[in-house]
PDB file of the backbone (N, CA, C, O) and the ligand in Angstrom, with CONECT records:
HET     ZN  A 101       1
ATOM      1  N   MET A   1      14.563 -10.626  -7.969  1.00  0.00           N
ATOM      2  CA  MET A   1      14.329  -9.279  -7.534  1.00  0.00           C
ATOM      3  C   MET A   1      14.145  -9.247  -6.030  1.00  0.00           C
ATOM      4  O   MET A   1      13.365 -10.017  -5.469  1.00  0.00           O
ATOM      5  N   THR A   2      14.875  -8.343  -5.379  1.00  0.00           N
ATOM      6  CA  THR A   2      14.696  -8.192  -3.906  1.00  0.00           C
ATOM      7  C   THR A   2      14.356  -6.737  -3.646  1.00  0.00           C
ATOM      8  O   THR A   2      15.245  -5.896  -3.512  1.00  0.00           O
ATOM      9  N   GLY A   3      13.081  -6.448  -3.575  1.00  0.00           N
ATOM     10  CA  GLY A   3      12.635  -5.090  -3.300  1.00  0.00           C
ATOM     11  C   GLY A   3      12.430  -4.855  -1.788  1.00  0.00           C
ATOM     12  O   GLY A   3      11.982  -3.789  -1.366  1.00  0.00           O
ATOM     13  N   GLU A   4      12.762  -5.856  -1.008  1.00  0.00           N
ATOM     14  CA  GLU A   4      12.501  -5.685   0.448  1.00  0.00           C
ATOM     15  C   GLU A   4      13.608  -4.937   1.123  1.00  0.00           C
ATOM     16  O   GLU A   4      14.765  -5.015   0.710  1.00  0.00           O
ATOM     17  N   LEU A   5      13.269  -4.224   2.144  1.00  0.00           N
ATOM     18  CA  LEU A   5      14.234  -3.391   2.850  1.00  0.00           C
ATOM     19  C   LEU A   5      14.458  -3.974   4.220  1.00  0.00           C
ATOM     20  O   LEU A   5      13.516  -4.357   4.913  1.00  0.00           O
ATOM     21  N   ALA A   6      15.774  -4.042   4.621  1.00  0.00           N
ATOM     22  CA  ALA A   6      16.073  -4.578   5.905  1.00  0.00           C
ATOM     23  C   ALA A   6      15.845  -3.495   6.971  1.00  0.00           C
ATOM     24  O   ALA A   6      15.559  -2.342   6.649  1.00  0.00           O
ATOM     25  N   GLY A   7      15.972  -3.877   8.200  1.00  0.00           N
ATOM     26  CA  GLY A   7      15.621  -3.025   9.331  1.00  0.00           C
ATOM     27  C   GLY A   7      16.394  -1.721   9.388  1.00  0.00           C
ATOM     28  O   GLY A   7      15.819  -0.712   9.796  1.00  0.00           O
ATOM     29  N   ASN A   8      17.653  -1.682   9.008  1.00  0.00           N
ATOM     30  CA  ASN A   8      18.415  -0.507   9.180  1.00  0.00           C
ATOM     31  C   ASN A   8      18.663   0.202   7.878  1.00  0.00           C
ATOM     32  O   ASN A   8      19.705   0.829   7.686  1.00  0.00           O
ATOM     33  N   SER A   9      17.680   0.100   6.959  1.00  0.00           N
ATOM     34  CA  SER A   9      17.840   0.689   5.679  1.00  0.00           C
ATOM     35  C   SER A   9      17.837   2.202   5.714  1.00  0.00           C
ATOM     36  O   SER A   9      17.313   2.803   6.653  1.00  0.00           O
ATOM     37  N   ARG A  10      18.408   2.814   4.716  1.00  0.00           N
ATOM     38  CA  ARG A  10      18.331   4.231   4.575  1.00  0.00           C
ATOM     39  C   ARG A  10      17.738   4.584   3.278  1.00  0.00           C
ATOM     40  O   ARG A  10      17.788   3.803   2.327  1.00  0.00           O
ATOM     41  N   CYS A  11      17.156   5.784   3.207  1.00  0.00           N
ATOM     42  CA  CYS A  11      16.481   6.197   1.997  1.00  0.00           C
ATOM     43  C   CYS A  11      17.450   6.389   0.833  1.00  0.00           C
ATOM     44  O   CYS A  11      18.442   7.114   0.901  1.00  0.00           O
ATOM     45  N   PRO A  12      17.084   5.678  -0.247  1.00  0.00           N
ATOM     46  CA  PRO A  12      18.042   5.822  -1.486  1.00  0.00           C
ATOM     47  C   PRO A  12      18.057   7.237  -2.005  1.00  0.00           C
ATOM     48  O   PRO A  12      19.004   7.610  -2.697  1.00  0.00           O
ATOM     49  N   LEU A  13      17.032   8.068  -1.700  1.00  0.00           N
ATOM     50  CA  LEU A  13      16.958   9.400  -2.264  1.00  0.00           C
ATOM     51  C   LEU A  13      17.817  10.364  -1.525  1.00  0.00           C
ATOM     52  O   LEU A  13      18.604  11.115  -2.102  1.00  0.00           O
ATOM     53  N   CYS A  14      17.646  10.325  -0.201  1.00  0.00           N
ATOM     54  CA  CYS A  14      18.430  11.387   0.629  1.00  0.00           C
ATOM     55  C   CYS A  14      19.255  10.805   1.719  1.00  0.00           C
ATOM     56  O   CYS A  14      19.939  11.537   2.435  1.00  0.00           O
ATOM     57  N   GLY A  15      19.215   9.458   1.880  1.00  0.00           N
ATOM     58  CA  GLY A  15      20.060   8.873   2.892  1.00  0.00           C
ATOM     59  C   GLY A  15      19.450   8.986   4.332  1.00  0.00           C
ATOM     60  O   GLY A  15      20.120   8.678   5.318  1.00  0.00           O
ATOM     61  N   GLY A  16      18.172   9.433   4.423  1.00  0.00           N
ATOM     62  CA  GLY A  16      17.520   9.566   5.696  1.00  0.00           C
ATOM     63  C   GLY A  16      17.219   8.207   6.285  1.00  0.00           C
ATOM     64  O   GLY A  16      17.200   7.207   5.567  1.00  0.00           O
ATOM     65  N   ARG A  17      16.983   8.157   7.588  1.00  0.00           N
ATOM     66  CA  ARG A  17      16.659   6.941   8.260  1.00  0.00           C
ATOM     67  C   ARG A  17      15.220   6.508   7.926  1.00  0.00           C
ATOM     68  O   ARG A  17      14.318   7.345   7.892  1.00  0.00           O
ATOM     69  N   LEU A  18      15.010   5.256   7.689  1.00  0.00           N
ATOM     70  CA  LEU A  18      13.654   4.737   7.442  1.00  0.00           C
ATOM     71  C   LEU A  18      13.023   4.263   8.773  1.00  0.00           C
ATOM     72  O   LEU A  18      13.648   3.589   9.592  1.00  0.00           O
ATOM     73  N   GLN A  19      11.793   4.645   8.924  1.00  0.00           N
ATOM     74  CA  GLN A  19      11.032   4.157  10.108  1.00  0.00           C
ATOM     75  C   GLN A  19       9.734   3.543   9.654  1.00  0.00           C
ATOM     76  O   GLN A  19       9.120   4.042   8.710  1.00  0.00           O
ATOM     77  N   PRO A  20       9.274   2.434  10.319  1.00  0.00           N
ATOM     78  CA  PRO A  20       7.994   1.828   9.929  1.00  0.00           C
ATOM     79  C   PRO A  20       6.862   2.759  10.226  1.00  0.00           C
ATOM     80  O   PRO A  20       6.886   3.435  11.254  1.00  0.00           O
ATOM     81  N   GLY A  21       5.873   2.828   9.376  1.00  0.00           N
ATOM     82  CA  GLY A  21       4.706   3.648   9.551  1.00  0.00           C
ATOM     83  C   GLY A  21       3.690   3.335   8.556  1.00  0.00           C
ATOM     84  O   GLY A  21       3.767   2.301   7.893  1.00  0.00           O
ATOM     85  N   LEU A  22       2.685   4.224   8.409  1.00  0.00           N
ATOM     86  CA  LEU A  22       1.594   4.009   7.437  1.00  0.00           C
ATOM     87  C   LEU A  22       1.631   5.182   6.401  1.00  0.00           C
ATOM     88  O   LEU A  22       1.730   6.360   6.744  1.00  0.00           O
ATOM     89  N   ALA A  23       1.552   4.798   5.224  1.00  0.00           N
ATOM     90  CA  ALA A  23       1.637   5.835   4.131  1.00  0.00           C
ATOM     91  C   ALA A  23       0.429   5.852   3.277  1.00  0.00           C
ATOM     92  O   ALA A  23      -0.308   4.867   3.239  1.00  0.00           O
ATOM     93  N   THR A  24       0.188   6.926   2.587  1.00  0.00           N
ATOM     94  CA  THR A  24      -0.847   7.067   1.575  1.00  0.00           C
ATOM     95  C   THR A  24      -0.145   7.088   0.230  1.00  0.00           C
ATOM     96  O   THR A  24       0.657   7.965  -0.088  1.00  0.00           O
ATOM     97  N   VAL A  25      -0.513   6.022  -0.572  1.00  0.00           N
ATOM     98  CA  VAL A  25       0.193   5.847  -1.823  1.00  0.00           C
ATOM     99  C   VAL A  25      -0.729   6.032  -3.019  1.00  0.00           C
ATOM    100  O   VAL A  25      -1.726   5.328  -3.180  1.00  0.00           O
ATOM    101  N   PRO A  26      -0.347   7.049  -3.894  1.00  0.00           N
ATOM    102  CA  PRO A  26      -1.155   7.351  -5.083  1.00  0.00           C
ATOM    103  C   PRO A  26      -0.802   6.423  -6.200  1.00  0.00           C
ATOM    104  O   PRO A  26       0.360   6.043  -6.348  1.00  0.00           O
ATOM    105  N   PHE A  27      -1.768   6.049  -6.985  1.00  0.00           N
ATOM    106  CA  PHE A  27      -1.538   5.418  -8.284  1.00  0.00           C
ATOM    107  C   PHE A  27      -2.282   6.136  -9.387  1.00  0.00           C
ATOM    108  O   PHE A  27      -3.468   6.441  -9.256  1.00  0.00           O
ATOM    109  N   LEU A  28      -1.587   6.401 -10.463  1.00  0.00           N
ATOM    110  CA  LEU A  28      -2.158   7.105 -11.589  1.00  0.00           C
ATOM    111  C   LEU A  28      -2.470   6.118 -12.716  1.00  0.00           C
ATOM    112  O   LEU A  28      -1.577   5.452 -13.239  1.00  0.00           O
ATOM    113  N   PHE A  29      -3.719   6.040 -13.069  1.00  0.00           N
ATOM    114  CA  PHE A  29      -4.170   5.323 -14.272  1.00  0.00           C
ATOM    115  C   PHE A  29      -4.269   6.322 -15.443  1.00  0.00           C
ATOM    116  O   PHE A  29      -3.956   7.501 -15.279  1.00  0.00           O
ATOM    117  N   SER A  30      -4.685   5.868 -16.567  1.00  0.00           N
ATOM    118  CA  SER A  30      -4.761   6.771 -17.708  1.00  0.00           C
ATOM    119  C   SER A  30      -5.804   7.903 -17.464  1.00  0.00           C
ATOM    120  O   SER A  30      -5.628   9.054 -17.865  1.00  0.00           O
ATOM    121  N   ASP A  31      -6.875   7.499 -16.791  1.00  0.00           N
ATOM    122  CA  ASP A  31      -7.957   8.481 -16.500  1.00  0.00           C
ATOM    123  C   ASP A  31      -8.435   8.555 -15.137  1.00  0.00           C
ATOM    124  O   ASP A  31      -9.505   9.100 -14.867  1.00  0.00           O
ATOM    125  N   ALA A  32      -7.666   8.016 -14.247  1.00  0.00           N
ATOM    126  CA  ALA A  32      -8.144   7.971 -12.864  1.00  0.00           C
ATOM    127  C   ALA A  32      -7.004   8.031 -11.949  1.00  0.00           C
ATOM    128  O   ALA A  32      -5.869   7.708 -12.298  1.00  0.00           O
ATOM    129  N   VAL A  33      -7.335   8.481 -10.672  1.00  0.00           N
ATOM    130  CA  VAL A  33      -6.308   8.512  -9.664  1.00  0.00           C
ATOM    131  C   VAL A  33      -6.869   7.664  -8.455  1.00  0.00           C
ATOM    132  O   VAL A  33      -8.004   7.843  -8.011  1.00  0.00           O
ATOM    133  N   VAL A  34      -6.003   6.745  -7.967  1.00  0.00           N
ATOM    134  CA  VAL A  34      -6.395   5.908  -6.839  1.00  0.00           C
ATOM    135  C   VAL A  34      -5.428   6.232  -5.691  1.00  0.00           C
ATOM    136  O   VAL A  34      -4.212   6.210  -5.881  1.00  0.00           O
ATOM    137  N   LEU A  35      -5.939   6.515  -4.569  1.00  0.00           N
ATOM    138  CA  LEU A  35      -5.184   6.625  -3.354  1.00  0.00           C
ATOM    139  C   LEU A  35      -5.399   5.480  -2.409  1.00  0.00           C
ATOM    140  O   LEU A  35      -6.545   5.158  -2.094  1.00  0.00           O
ATOM    141  N   ILE A  36      -4.363   4.862  -1.952  1.00  0.00           N
ATOM    142  CA  ILE A  36      -4.507   3.764  -0.952  1.00  0.00           C
ATOM    143  C   ILE A  36      -3.937   4.272   0.349  1.00  0.00           C
ATOM    144  O   ILE A  36      -2.748   4.576   0.443  1.00  0.00           O
ATOM    145  N   LYS A  37      -4.767   4.362   1.327  1.00  0.00           N
ATOM    146  CA  LYS A  37      -4.368   4.870   2.664  1.00  0.00           C
ATOM    147  C   LYS A  37      -3.906   3.724   3.578  1.00  0.00           C
ATOM    148  O   LYS A  37      -4.183   2.552   3.324  1.00  0.00           O
ATOM    149  N   ASN A  38      -3.224   4.086   4.602  1.00  0.00           N
ATOM    150  CA  ASN A  38      -2.850   3.159   5.657  1.00  0.00           C
ATOM    151  C   ASN A  38      -2.023   2.011   5.137  1.00  0.00           C
ATOM    152  O   ASN A  38      -2.198   0.879   5.587  1.00  0.00           O
ATOM    153  N   VAL A  39      -1.126   2.265   4.203  1.00  0.00           N
ATOM    154  CA  VAL A  39      -0.299   1.205   3.662  1.00  0.00           C
ATOM    155  C   VAL A  39       0.933   1.099   4.541  1.00  0.00           C
ATOM    156  O   VAL A  39       1.656   2.078   4.726  1.00  0.00           O
ATOM    157  N   PRO A  40       1.183  -0.131   5.103  1.00  0.00           N
ATOM    158  CA  PRO A  40       2.354  -0.321   5.919  1.00  0.00           C
ATOM    159  C   PRO A  40       3.634  -0.157   5.083  1.00  0.00           C
ATOM    160  O   PRO A  40       3.807  -0.857   4.086  1.00  0.00           O
ATOM    161  N   ALA A  41       4.526   0.753   5.475  1.00  0.00           N
ATOM    162  CA  ALA A  41       5.662   1.101   4.746  1.00  0.00           C
ATOM    163  C   ALA A  41       6.807   1.516   5.664  1.00  0.00           C
ATOM    164  O   ALA A  41       6.606   1.808   6.843  1.00  0.00           O
ATOM    165  N   GLU A  42       8.026   1.534   5.090  1.00  0.00           N
ATOM    166  CA  GLU A  42       9.128   2.162   5.743  1.00  0.00           C
ATOM    167  C   GLU A  42       9.163   3.576   5.210  1.00  0.00           C
ATOM    168  O   GLU A  42       9.256   3.774   3.998  1.00  0.00           O
ATOM    169  N   ILE A  43       9.092   4.543   6.065  1.00  0.00           N
ATOM    170  CA  ILE A  43       8.949   5.927   5.655  1.00  0.00           C
ATOM    171  C   ILE A  43      10.247   6.663   6.067  1.00  0.00           C
ATOM    172  O   ILE A  43      10.734   6.572   7.193  1.00  0.00           O
ATOM    173  N   CYS A  44      10.768   7.406   5.051  1.00  0.00           N
ATOM    174  CA  CYS A  44      11.939   8.169   5.396  1.00  0.00           C
ATOM    175  C   CYS A  44      11.640   9.299   6.393  1.00  0.00           C
ATOM    176  O   CYS A  44      10.668  10.041   6.260  1.00  0.00           O
ATOM    177  N   SER A  45      12.517   9.391   7.391  1.00  0.00           N
ATOM    178  CA  SER A  45      12.228  10.429   8.371  1.00  0.00           C
ATOM    179  C   SER A  45      12.651  11.810   7.918  1.00  0.00           C
ATOM    180  O   SER A  45      12.359  12.823   8.554  1.00  0.00           O
ATOM    181  N   SER A  46      13.353  11.815   6.788  1.00  0.00           N
ATOM    182  CA  SER A  46      13.857  13.096   6.318  1.00  0.00           C
ATOM    183  C   SER A  46      12.971  13.629   5.185  1.00  0.00           C
ATOM    184  O   SER A  46      12.509  14.768   5.251  1.00  0.00           O
ATOM    185  N   CYS A  47      12.732  12.818   4.147  1.00  0.00           N
ATOM    186  CA  CYS A  47      11.932  13.333   3.020  1.00  0.00           C
ATOM    187  C   CYS A  47      10.548  12.722   2.892  1.00  0.00           C
ATOM    188  O   CYS A  47       9.761  13.050   2.003  1.00  0.00           O
ATOM    189  N   HIS A  48      10.293  11.816   3.830  1.00  0.00           N
ATOM    190  CA  HIS A  48       8.938  11.223   3.987  1.00  0.00           C
ATOM    191  C   HIS A  48       8.502  10.367   2.743  1.00  0.00           C
ATOM    192  O   HIS A  48       7.310  10.188   2.491  1.00  0.00           O
ATOM    193  N   GLU A  49       9.515   9.845   1.973  1.00  0.00           N
ATOM    194  CA  GLU A  49       9.217   8.960   0.880  1.00  0.00           C
ATOM    195  C   GLU A  49       8.924   7.606   1.478  1.00  0.00           C
ATOM    196  O   GLU A  49       9.721   7.095   2.264  1.00  0.00           O
ATOM    197  N   PRO A  50       7.726   6.974   1.102  1.00  0.00           N
ATOM    198  CA  PRO A  50       7.412   5.653   1.633  1.00  0.00           C
ATOM    199  C   PRO A  50       8.058   4.552   0.797  1.00  0.00           C
ATOM    200  O   PRO A  50       8.136   4.677  -0.425  1.00  0.00           O
ATOM    201  N   TYR A  51       8.507   3.514   1.411  1.00  0.00           N
ATOM    202  CA  TYR A  51       9.023   2.295   0.647  1.00  0.00           C
ATOM    203  C   TYR A  51       8.253   1.128   1.211  1.00  0.00           C
ATOM    204  O   TYR A  51       8.269   0.795   2.396  1.00  0.00           O
ATOM    205  N   MET A  52       7.551   0.516   0.205  1.00  0.00           N
ATOM    206  CA  MET A  52       6.789  -0.725   0.560  1.00  0.00           C
ATOM    207  C   MET A  52       7.580  -2.027   0.317  1.00  0.00           C
ATOM    208  O   MET A  52       8.450  -2.063  -0.553  1.00  0.00           O
ATOM    209  N   THR A  53       7.304  -3.010   1.022  1.00  0.00           N
ATOM    210  CA  THR A  53       7.957  -4.293   0.762  1.00  0.00           C
ATOM    211  C   THR A  53       7.221  -4.993  -0.336  1.00  0.00           C
ATOM    212  O   THR A  53       6.085  -4.628  -0.637  1.00  0.00           O
ATOM    213  N   GLY A  54       7.805  -5.963  -0.933  1.00  0.00           N
ATOM    214  CA  GLY A  54       7.267  -6.732  -2.087  1.00  0.00           C
ATOM    215  C   GLY A  54       5.844  -7.259  -1.875  1.00  0.00           C
ATOM    216  O   GLY A  54       4.974  -7.053  -2.722  1.00  0.00           O
ATOM    217  N   PRO A  55       5.605  -7.944  -0.738  1.00  0.00           N
ATOM    218  CA  PRO A  55       4.242  -8.467  -0.473  1.00  0.00           C
ATOM    219  C   PRO A  55       3.221  -7.363  -0.411  1.00  0.00           C
ATOM    220  O   PRO A  55       2.101  -7.541  -0.889  1.00  0.00           O
ATOM    221  N   VAL A  56       3.571  -6.212   0.169  1.00  0.00           N
ATOM    222  CA  VAL A  56       2.596  -5.129   0.299  1.00  0.00           C
ATOM    223  C   VAL A  56       2.307  -4.580  -1.085  1.00  0.00           C
ATOM    224  O   VAL A  56       1.152  -4.299  -1.406  1.00  0.00           O
ATOM    225  N   THR A  57       3.329  -4.421  -1.911  1.00  0.00           N
ATOM    226  CA  THR A  57       3.137  -3.920  -3.250  1.00  0.00           C
ATOM    227  C   THR A  57       2.260  -4.886  -4.055  1.00  0.00           C
ATOM    228  O   THR A  57       1.368  -4.471  -4.795  1.00  0.00           O
ATOM    229  N   ASP A  58       2.539  -6.195  -3.890  1.00  0.00           N
ATOM    230  CA  ASP A  58       1.700  -7.203  -4.626  1.00  0.00           C
ATOM    231  C   ASP A  58       0.287  -7.055  -4.195  1.00  0.00           C
ATOM    232  O   ASP A  58      -0.608  -7.039  -5.039  1.00  0.00           O
ATOM    233  N   ARG A  59       0.034  -6.942  -2.899  1.00  0.00           N
ATOM    234  CA  ARG A  59      -1.301  -6.801  -2.389  1.00  0.00           C
ATOM    235  C   ARG A  59      -2.012  -5.587  -2.984  1.00  0.00           C
ATOM    236  O   ARG A  59      -3.174  -5.662  -3.383  1.00  0.00           O
ATOM    237  N   MET A  60      -1.266  -4.436  -3.035  1.00  0.00           N
ATOM    238  CA  MET A  60      -1.911  -3.240  -3.559  1.00  0.00           C
ATOM    239  C   MET A  60      -2.314  -3.438  -5.060  1.00  0.00           C
ATOM    240  O   MET A  60      -3.345  -2.941  -5.512  1.00  0.00           O
ATOM    241  N   ILE A  61      -1.476  -4.166  -5.783  1.00  0.00           N
ATOM    242  CA  ILE A  61      -1.850  -4.424  -7.201  1.00  0.00           C
ATOM    243  C   ILE A  61      -3.087  -5.305  -7.300  1.00  0.00           C
ATOM    244  O   ILE A  61      -3.954  -5.144  -8.160  1.00  0.00           O
ATOM    245  N   GLU A  62      -3.112  -6.263  -6.348  1.00  0.00           N
ATOM    246  CA  GLU A  62      -4.339  -7.131  -6.267  1.00  0.00           C
ATOM    247  C   GLU A  62      -5.608  -6.270  -6.011  1.00  0.00           C
ATOM    248  O   GLU A  62      -6.666  -6.490  -6.600  1.00  0.00           O
ATOM    249  N   MET A  63      -5.447  -5.317  -5.136  1.00  0.00           N
ATOM    250  CA  MET A  63      -6.597  -4.420  -4.758  1.00  0.00           C
ATOM    251  C   MET A  63      -6.967  -3.564  -5.966  1.00  0.00           C
ATOM    252  O   MET A  63      -8.122  -3.187  -6.167  1.00  0.00           O
ATOM    253  N   LEU A  64      -5.939  -3.273  -6.759  1.00  0.00           N
ATOM    254  CA  LEU A  64      -6.272  -2.261  -7.892  1.00  0.00           C
ATOM    255  C   LEU A  64      -6.886  -2.974  -9.095  1.00  0.00           C
ATOM    256  O   LEU A  64      -7.567  -2.336  -9.896  1.00  0.00           O
ATOM    257  N   LYS A  65      -6.669  -4.244  -9.237  1.00  0.00           N
ATOM    258  CA  LYS A  65      -7.154  -4.942 -10.449  1.00  0.00           C
ATOM    259  C   LYS A  65      -8.657  -4.755 -10.697  1.00  0.00           C
ATOM    260  O   LYS A  65      -9.019  -4.354 -11.803  1.00  0.00           O
ATOM    261  N   PRO A  66      -9.555  -5.020  -9.733  1.00  0.00           N
ATOM    262  CA  PRO A  66     -10.900  -4.866 -10.035  1.00  0.00           C
ATOM    263  C   PRO A  66     -11.365  -3.439 -10.268  1.00  0.00           C
ATOM    264  O   PRO A  66     -12.429  -3.193 -10.836  1.00  0.00           O
ATOM    265  N   LEU A  67     -10.530  -2.497  -9.808  1.00  0.00           N
ATOM    266  CA  LEU A  67     -10.887  -1.091  -9.899  1.00  0.00           C
ATOM    267  C   LEU A  67     -10.803  -0.548 -11.324  1.00  0.00           C
ATOM    268  O   LEU A  67     -11.442   0.449 -11.662  1.00  0.00           O
ATOM    269  N   ARG A  68     -10.004  -1.221 -12.153  1.00  0.00           N
ATOM    270  CA  ARG A  68      -9.841  -0.678 -13.488  1.00  0.00           C
ATOM    271  C   ARG A  68     -11.090  -0.609 -14.279  1.00  0.00           C
ATOM    272  O   ARG A  68     -11.191   0.161 -15.235  1.00  0.00           O
ATOM    273  N   HIS A  69     -12.061  -1.414 -13.895  1.00  0.00           N
ATOM    274  CA  HIS A  69     -13.330  -1.492 -14.604  1.00  0.00           C
ATOM    275  C   HIS A  69     -14.282  -0.313 -14.127  1.00  0.00           C
ATOM    276  O   HIS A  69     -15.240   0.017 -14.825  1.00  0.00           O
ATOM    277  N   LEU A  70     -14.016   0.275 -12.997  1.00  0.00           N
ATOM    278  CA  LEU A  70     -14.885   1.331 -12.477  1.00  0.00           C
ATOM    279  C   LEU A  70     -14.621   2.572 -13.230  1.00  0.00           C
ATOM    280  O   LEU A  70     -13.475   2.848 -13.585  1.00  0.00           O
ATOM    281  N   ARG A  71     -15.642   3.341 -13.491  1.00  0.00           N
ATOM    282  CA  ARG A  71     -15.452   4.593 -14.193  1.00  0.00           C
ATOM    283  C   ARG A  71     -15.454   5.695 -13.200  1.00  0.00           C
ATOM    284  O   ARG A  71     -16.347   6.542 -13.200  1.00  0.00           O
ATOM    285  N   ALA A  72     -14.497   5.700 -12.375  1.00  0.00           N
ATOM    286  CA  ALA A  72     -14.333   6.728 -11.357  1.00  0.00           C
ATOM    287  C   ALA A  72     -13.049   7.494 -11.716  1.00  0.00           C
ATOM    288  O   ALA A  72     -12.106   6.932 -12.273  1.00  0.00           O
ATOM    289  N   GLU A  73     -13.043   8.782 -11.384  1.00  0.00           N
ATOM    290  CA  GLU A  73     -11.884   9.521 -11.618  1.00  0.00           C
ATOM    291  C   GLU A  73     -10.948   9.638 -10.377  1.00  0.00           C
ATOM    292  O   GLU A  73      -9.739   9.832 -10.509  1.00  0.00           O
ATOM    293  N   VAL A  74     -11.528   9.518  -9.227  1.00  0.00           N
ATOM    294  CA  VAL A  74     -10.793   9.485  -8.013  1.00  0.00           C
ATOM    295  C   VAL A  74     -11.292   8.401  -7.091  1.00  0.00           C
ATOM    296  O   VAL A  74     -12.488   8.346  -6.806  1.00  0.00           O
ATOM    297  N   LEU A  75     -10.427   7.543  -6.619  1.00  0.00           N
ATOM    298  CA  LEU A  75     -10.868   6.562  -5.623  1.00  0.00           C
ATOM    299  C   LEU A  75      -9.906   6.612  -4.468  1.00  0.00           C
ATOM    300  O   LEU A  75      -8.695   6.737  -4.653  1.00  0.00           O
ATOM    301  N   ILE A  76     -10.471   6.511  -3.228  1.00  0.00           N
ATOM    302  CA  ILE A  76      -9.685   6.458  -2.074  1.00  0.00           C
ATOM    303  C   ILE A  76      -9.991   5.177  -1.296  1.00  0.00           C
ATOM    304  O   ILE A  76     -11.134   4.954  -0.898  1.00  0.00           O
ATOM    305  N   LEU A  77      -9.016   4.367  -1.084  1.00  0.00           N
ATOM    306  CA  LEU A  77      -9.210   3.084  -0.440  1.00  0.00           C
ATOM    307  C   LEU A  77      -8.365   3.061   0.843  1.00  0.00           C
ATOM    308  O   LEU A  77      -7.495   3.905   1.057  1.00  0.00           O
ATOM    309  N   SER A  78      -8.644   2.104   1.648  1.00  0.00           N
ATOM    310  CA  SER A  78      -7.741   1.790   2.838  1.00  0.00           C
ATOM    311  C   SER A  78      -7.111   0.428   2.489  1.00  0.00           C
ATOM    312  O   SER A  78      -7.774  -0.492   2.009  1.00  0.00           O
ATOM    313  N   TYR A  79      -5.787   0.348   2.756  1.00  0.00           N
ATOM    314  CA  TYR A  79      -5.105  -0.871   2.483  1.00  0.00           C
ATOM    315  C   TYR A  79      -5.712  -1.963   3.339  1.00  0.00           C
ATOM    316  O   TYR A  79      -5.989  -1.763   4.521  1.00  0.00           O
ATOM    317  N   GLU A  80      -5.922  -3.155   2.712  1.00  0.00           N
ATOM    318  CA  GLU A  80      -6.409  -4.338   3.439  1.00  0.00           C
ATOM    319  C   GLU A  80      -5.429  -5.389   3.269  1.00  0.00           C
ATOM    320  O   GLU A  80      -5.038  -5.704   2.145  1.00  0.00           O
ATOM    321  N   PRO A  81      -4.988  -5.976   4.376  1.00  0.00           N
ATOM    322  CA  PRO A  81      -4.108  -7.086   4.236  1.00  0.00           C
ATOM    323  C   PRO A  81      -4.757  -8.292   3.455  1.00  0.00           C
ATOM    324  O   PRO A  81      -5.978  -8.384   3.331  1.00  0.00           O
ATOM    325  N   GLN A  82      -3.933  -9.148   2.971  1.00  0.00           N
ATOM    326  CA  GLN A  82      -4.482 -10.292   2.212  1.00  0.00           C
ATOM    327  C   GLN A  82      -5.648 -10.970   2.986  1.00  0.00           C
ATOM    328  O   GLN A  82      -5.521 -11.365   4.145  1.00  0.00           O
ATOM    329  N   LEU A  83      -6.753 -11.072   2.287  1.00  0.00           N
ATOM    330  CA  LEU A  83      -7.908 -11.631   2.963  1.00  0.00           C
ATOM    331  C   LEU A  83      -7.706 -13.111   3.209  1.00  0.00           C
ATOM    332  O   LEU A  83      -7.356 -13.880   2.314  1.00  0.00           O
ATOM    333  N   VAL A  84      -7.934 -13.469   4.418  1.00  0.00           N
ATOM    334  CA  VAL A  84      -7.844 -14.875   4.803  1.00  0.00           C
ATOM    335  C   VAL A  84      -9.255 -15.492   4.805  1.00  0.00           C
ATOM    336  O   VAL A  84     -10.187 -14.973   5.419  1.00  0.00           O
ATOM    337  N   GLU A  85      -9.363 -16.585   4.112  1.00  0.00           N
ATOM    338  CA  GLU A  85     -10.650 -17.192   4.091  1.00  0.00           C
ATOM    339  C   GLU A  85     -11.008 -17.744   5.475  1.00  0.00           C
ATOM    340  O   GLU A  85     -10.297 -18.562   6.059  1.00  0.00           O
ATOM    341  N   GLN A  86     -12.142 -17.254   5.961  1.00  0.00           N
ATOM    342  CA  GLN A  86     -12.563 -17.715   7.280  1.00  0.00           C
ATOM    343  C   GLN A  86     -14.070 -17.714   7.335  1.00  0.00           C
ATOM    344  O   GLN A  86     -14.771 -17.036   6.584  1.00  0.00           O
ATOM    345  N   GLU A  87     -14.516 -18.512   8.269  1.00  0.00           N
ATOM    346  CA  GLU A  87     -15.991 -18.619   8.337  1.00  0.00           C
ATOM    347  C   GLU A  87     -16.559 -17.375   8.898  1.00  0.00           C
ATOM    348  O   GLU A  87     -16.095 -16.862   9.917  1.00  0.00           O
ATOM    349  N   VAL A  88     -17.572 -16.878   8.235  1.00  0.00           N
ATOM    350  CA  VAL A  88     -18.338 -15.688   8.685  1.00  0.00           C
ATOM    351  C   VAL A  88     -19.271 -16.116   9.868  1.00  0.00           C
ATOM    352  O   VAL A  88     -20.111 -17.008   9.753  1.00  0.00           O
ATOM    353  N   PRO A  89     -19.055 -15.417  10.993  1.00  0.00           N
ATOM    354  CA  PRO A  89     -20.000 -15.887  12.087  1.00  0.00           C
ATOM    355  C   PRO A  89     -21.378 -15.425  11.727  1.00  0.00           C
ATOM    356  O   PRO A  89     -21.635 -14.305  11.284  1.00  0.00           O
ATOM    357  N   THR A  90     -22.275 -16.419  11.964  1.00  0.00           N
ATOM    358  CA  THR A  90     -23.651 -16.126  11.662  1.00  0.00           C
ATOM    359  C   THR A  90     -24.400 -15.840  12.962  1.00  0.00           C
ATOM    360  O   THR A  90     -24.235 -16.519  13.975  1.00  0.00           O
ATOM    361  N   THR A  91     -25.176 -14.866  12.887  1.00  0.00           N
ATOM    362  CA  THR A  91     -26.022 -14.512  14.076  1.00  0.00           C
ATOM    363  C   THR A  91     -27.382 -15.094  13.895  1.00  0.00           C
ATOM    364  O   THR A  91     -28.111 -14.746  12.966  1.00  0.00           O
ATOM    365  N   GLU A  92     -27.717 -15.974  14.781  1.00  0.00           N
ATOM    366  CA  GLU A  92     -29.071 -16.616  14.799  1.00  0.00           C
ATOM    367  C   GLU A  92     -29.852 -16.122  15.940  1.00  0.00           C
ATOM    368  O   GLU A  92     -29.355 -16.023  17.062  1.00  0.00           O
ATOM    369  N   TRP A  93     -31.099 -15.803  15.665  1.00  0.00           N
ATOM    370  CA  TRP A  93     -31.944 -15.263  16.675  1.00  0.00           C
ATOM    371  C   TRP A  93     -32.868 -16.328  17.205  1.00  0.00           C
ATOM    372  O   TRP A  93     -33.680 -16.057  18.089  1.00  0.00           O
TER     373      TRP A  93
HETATM  374 ZN    ZN A 101      14.551  10.325   2.086  1.00  0.00          ZN2+
END
């Protein structure tokens, strides 16, 4: 499966030109709504439909997994790139 879009892609819905930007992507669960903001996407300049690349979609699914256990009806998150394991700087006084 190749869900990735090349640089000069056009919107499958309306044929508009796609431009890189940040989108807010809603997810609907059975009893909850999750909005992920600041998702890097190719956004149609005509109908504003966002298209995410495969890795970005995978990352969003990773972010959503732990949320299924929360009993919230509406959640709003900001997209976070894949967390890279790194040493946390410690402040010593
Ligand atoms: Zn479009």
